C-alpha positions in Angstrom: -14.6 -2.3 -15.3 -15.7 0.9 -13.6 -18.8 1.8 -15.6 -19.9 4.7 -13.4 -18.5 6.5 -10.4 -20.0 5.5 -7.0 -19.6 2.8 -4.4 -17.5 -0.1 -5.7 -20.2 -2.7 -5.4 -22.3 -0.6 -7.8 -19.6 1.0 -9.9 -17.9 -2.2 -11.0 -19.2 -4.6 -13.6 -17.8 -7.9 -14.8 -17.7 -7.7 -18.6 -16.4 -9.6 -21.6 -14.3 -7.3 -23.9 -11.9 -7.8 -26.7 -8.3 -8.6 -25.8 -6.4 -5.3 -25.9 -3.6 -4.9 -28.6 -0.2 -3.9 -27.2 0.9 -0.4 -28.3 4.4 1.0 -28.7 6.4 0.3 -25.6 3.8 -1.9 -24.1 3.8 -5.6 -23.0 0.9 -8.0 -23.0 0.5 -9.8 -19.6 -1.6 -12.7 -18.6 -2.7 -11.8 -15.1 -2.4 -14.3 -12.2 -3.6 -12.1 -9.4 -4.3 -8.5 -8.5 -3.4 -6.9 -5.1 -6.1 -4.5 -3.9 -5.3 -1.1 -2.4 -7.4 1.6 -0.7 -6.9 3.7 -3.8 -9.0 1.2 -5.8 -12.1 2.2 -3.7 -11.2 5.9 -4.1 -10.9 5.4 -7.9 -14.3 3.8 -8.1 -15.8 6.6 -6.1 -14.3 9.2 -8.4 -12.4 10.6 -5.4 -8.8 9.8 -6.5 -6.5 12.6 -7.7 -6.7 11.3 -11.3 -10.2 10.8 -12.7 -10.3 8.6 -15.7 -12.8 8.6 -18.6 -15.5 6.0 -18.2 -15.5 3.0 -18.6 -12.1 1.8 -17.5 -10.4 -1.2 -15.8 -9.9 -1.1 -12.0 -6.9 -2.5 -10.1 -3.4 -1.1 -9.9 -1.1 -3.9 -8.6 -0.6 -7.3 -10.4 1.4 -10.4 -10.8 1.3 -12.3 -14.1 3.3 -13.7 -17.0 4.6 -11.8 -20.0 3.0 -13.0 -23.3 4.7 -10.4 -25.5 7.0 -7.4 -24.9 9.0 -4.9 -27.0 12.6 -5.8 -27.7 14.0 -2.9 -25.7 12.4 -4.3 -22.5 14.6 -7.5 -22.3 11.4 -9.2 -20.9 11.2 -12.6 -22.5 7.9 -14.3 -23.2 6.9 -16.4 -20.1 8.8 -14.1 -17.6 6.9 -13.9 -14.4 6.5 -10.3 -13.3 4.9 -8.0 -10.8 3.6 -4.7 -12.0 1.9 -1.5 -11.1 -0.4 0.8 -13.1 0.7 4.3 -12.6 -0.9 7.7 -13.2 -3.7 7.9 -15.7 -3.2 4.4 -17.1 -6.1 2.0 -16.9 -6.1 -0.9 -14.6 -5.1 -4.5 -13.9 -8.4 -6.4 -13.1 -8.6 -8.5 -16.3 -7.4 -11.8 -17.6 -5.0 -10.0 -20.0 -3.8 -6.4 -19.9 -1.4 -4.2 -21.8 1.0 -2.1 -19.7 4.1 0.0 -20.4 7.0 -2.5 -19.9 8.8 -0.1 -17.6 6.1 -0.8 -14.9 6.9 -4.5 -14.9 9.5 -6.2 -12.7 10.7 -9.8 -12.8 9.9 -12.0 -9.8 11.0 -15.6 -8.9 8.7 -18.5 -9.8 8.6 -19.8 -6.2 6.9 -16.7 -4.7 3.2 -17.5 -4.2 0.8 -15.5 -6.3 -0.9 -13.8 -3.3 2.5 -12.8 -1.9 3.7 -11.5 -5.2 0.5 -9.5 -5.7 0.9 -8.0 -2.2 4.5 -7.1 -2.0 4.9 -4.3 -4.4 2.9 -1.2 -3.5 2.3 -1.6 0.2 5.7 -2.9 1.1 7.6 -0.6 -1.1 5.6 2.3 0.4 6.6 1.2 3.9 10.2 0.6 2.8 10.5 4.1 1.3 9.0 5.6 4.5 11.5 3.7 6.6 14.4 4.8 4.4 13.3 8.5 4.2 12.7 8.7 8.0 16.0 6.8 8.8 14.0 4.3 10.9 16.4 2.0 12.7 17.5 0.2 15.8 16.2 1.7 19.0 13.6 3.9 17.4 9.9 3.9 18.5 7.5 3.9 15.6 3.8 4.6 15.6 1.8 3.3 12.7 -1.9 4.4 12.3 -4.4 2.3 10.4 -2.0 -0.4 11.3 -4.2 -3.4 10.5 -4.4 -2.6 6.8 -2.1 -3.5 4.0 0.4 -0.6 4.4 0.0 -0.8 8.2 0.9 -4.5 8.5 3.8 -4.0 6.1 5.1 -1.1 8.2 4.8 -3.1 11.4 6.8 -6.0 9.9 9.5 -3.7 8.4 9.8 -1.7 11.6 10.4 -4.8 13.6 12.8 -6.1 11.0 14.8 -2.8 11.3 15.0 -3.2 15.1 12.4 -0.6 16.0 9.7 -0.9 18.7 6.4 -0.5 17.0 3.1 0.9 18.5 0.0 0.3 16.4 -3.0 2.6 16.1 -6.2 0.9 15.0 -9.7 2.3 14.4 -11.4 -0.6 16.2 -10.4 -2.9 19.0 -11.4 -5.9 16.9 -8.3 -5.3 14.7 -5.9 -5.2 17.7 -4.9 -8.9 17.6 -3.9 -8.6 13.9 -1.3 -6.0 14.9 0.0 -8.0 17.8 0.5 -11.0 15.6 2.6 -8.8 13.2 4.9 -7.7 16.0 3.4 -4.5 17.5 4.4 -4.2 21.2 1.3 -2.2 22.0 -2.0 -1.5 20.2 -4.1 1.6 20.8 -7.3 3.0 19.4 -6.6 6.3 17.6 -10.2 7.3 17.7 -10.3 7.1 21.5 -10.1 10.3 23.6 -7.1 9.0 25.6 -5.0 8.0 22.6 -2.3 10.7 23.0 -2.0 10.0 26.7 -1.7 6.3 26.1 1.1 6.8 23.6 2.9 9.1 25.9 2.5 6.7 28.8 3.9 3.9 26.6 7.0 6.0 25.8 7.6 7.3 29.3 6.3 10.7 28.3 8.7 11.3 25.5 6.6 10.4 22.5 7.5 8.3 19.5 10.6 8.9 17.3 8.8 8.2 14.0 5.2 8.4 12.9 3.8 6.6 9.8 0.3 8.2 9.4 -2.0 6.3 7.1 -5.3 7.8 8.4 -5.0 11.6 7.8 -8.2 13.6 8.2 -9.1 14.9 11.7 -6.9 12.3 13.4 -3.6 13.7 12.1 -3.3 16.4 14.7 -3.7 14.0 17.6 -1.1 11.7 16.0 1.3 14.6 15.7 0.9 15.2 19.4 2.3 11.7 20.0 5.7 12.6 18.3 8.7 13.4 20.3 10.7 16.7 19.7 12.9 16.3 16.7 10.8 13.3 15.6 10.2 12.3 12.0 6.8 12.1 10.3 5.8 10.3 7.0 2.2 10.7 5.8 1.5 7.5 3.7 -2.2 8.0 2.9 -5.6 9.2 3.8 -7.7 6.1 4.9 -10.1 8.4 6.6 -11.0 9.8 3.2 -10.0 13.4 4.2 -6.8 15.3 3.5 -5.9 17.3 6.6 -4.7 20.8 6.9 -1.2 20.6 8.3 -0.4 22.7 11.4 3.0 24.1 10.4 3.4 25.7 13.8 3.6 22.3 15.4 6.4 21.3 13.1 8.2 24.6 13.7 7.9 24.7 17.5 8.9 21.0 18.1 11.5 20.8 15.4 9.7 18.0 13.5 10.8 16.6 10.2 8.1 15.9 7.6 8.7 13.7 4.5 6.0 12.8 2.0 5.9 9.3 0.6 3.8 8.7 -2.5 5.5 5.6 -3.8 3.2 4.7 -6.7 3.0 8.3 -8.0 6.8 8.7 -8.3 9.0 5.6 -8.2 7.6 3.5 -11.0 7.7 6.4 -13.3 11.0 8.0 -12.4 13.1 5.6 -10.4 13.0 2.1 -11.9 16.4 1.1 -10.2 15.0 2.1 -6.8 12.0 -0.1 -7.4 14.1 -3.1 -8.5 16.5 -2.6 -5.5 13.6 -2.3 -3.1 12.0 -5.5 -4.5 15.2 -7.4 -4.2 15.5 -6.3 -0.5 11.9 -7.2 0.2 12.2 -10.7 -1.4 15.3 -11.3 0.6 13.5 -10.3 3.8 10.6 -12.6 2.8 13.0 -15.5 2.2 14.4 -15.0 5.6 10.9 -14.9 7.2 11.3 -11.3 8.4 8.3 -10.2 6.4 5.2 -12.2 5.5 2.4 -10.4 3.7 -0.9 -11.0 5.5 -3.2 -11.9 2.6 -6.8 -13.0 2.0 -7.4 -14.5 -1.5 -10.8 -13.9 -3.1 -12.2 -14.9 -6.5 -12.3 -12.7 -9.6 -16.1 -12.7 -9.6 -16.1 -11.2 -6.1 -13.7 -8.3 -6.8 -16.4 -5.6 -6.5 -17.4 -6.8 -3.1 -13.8 -7.1 -2.0 -13.1 -3.5 -3.1 -16.2 -2.3 -1.3 -15.1 -4.1 1.9 -11.7 -2.5 1.6 -13.1 0.9 1.1 -15.4 0.5 4.1 -12.6 -0.6 6.4 -13.8 -4.1 6.9 -10.6 -5.8 5.9 -7.2 -6.5 7.5 -3.9 -7.0 5.7 -4.0 -7.3 2.0 -6.7 -8.8 -0.3 -5.5 -10.6 -3.5 -7.9 -11.3 -6.3 -7.2 -14.6 -8.0 -7.7 -14.0 -11.7 -6.1 -17.0 -13.4 
């Protein structure tokens, strides 16, 4: 539980508490694993857009098994599900949690727990971005913070859709991860020559599509990498800073900007879209077109894992094994 706001290693404590009773419209779920996201570190630091009342459970993405559910949910006891905590609801890092049944989605038994815990938020975010920017065959896609959970998902989905993917990383040590996921070139977005390198890789044109996961001071140079009439999807602010957007750049170069905040909208308002996206992702996984890059850690080390994620020391997705 988050017992005070601050760095995750200090803000989180492992506690024994009473099993929560399910309220109206809620299911009781025995948790197998929890997928970590950058927002988990932001929530611990009190820097997320929704600030909960202390103390509260951390974790927003889970895989588990239904132990009880309201009749209107059609979720039978024993159904294996993935789920996401949305908005102000408390979290998922517990042996058993209660959660509004509408935030749970059935998943096959043969999907490994670490894959199931990783495939919802990051892959649905990248999938929504690909759909909203019309990413397709022949496009050139630039992904920043490309070695992280959303970044590796975006690389894989970009390649699966027939795009050429350029990966922007903060440190050269993460370059190999992006190459293994299918990026044709890897560039350091902090380097002074980043824009020139992207333009050189695209014969001076720039990229057709930008998925920006970094934000902050680096957004402006990423925008300089986009071709005229290109499409831009900001997916997060891994730098910790929300940038001021230079609208003149969008105007003068006829750029299209689409926001993608998957967890803030789709689980609450578009359940069918979530189910359809999950079915598409599971099919791509069965075909071998996507393969979540996961690192499994024990429940007792969750605070350290969230700290590592928040400090940029991880690649791919971390899954916390609970049961």
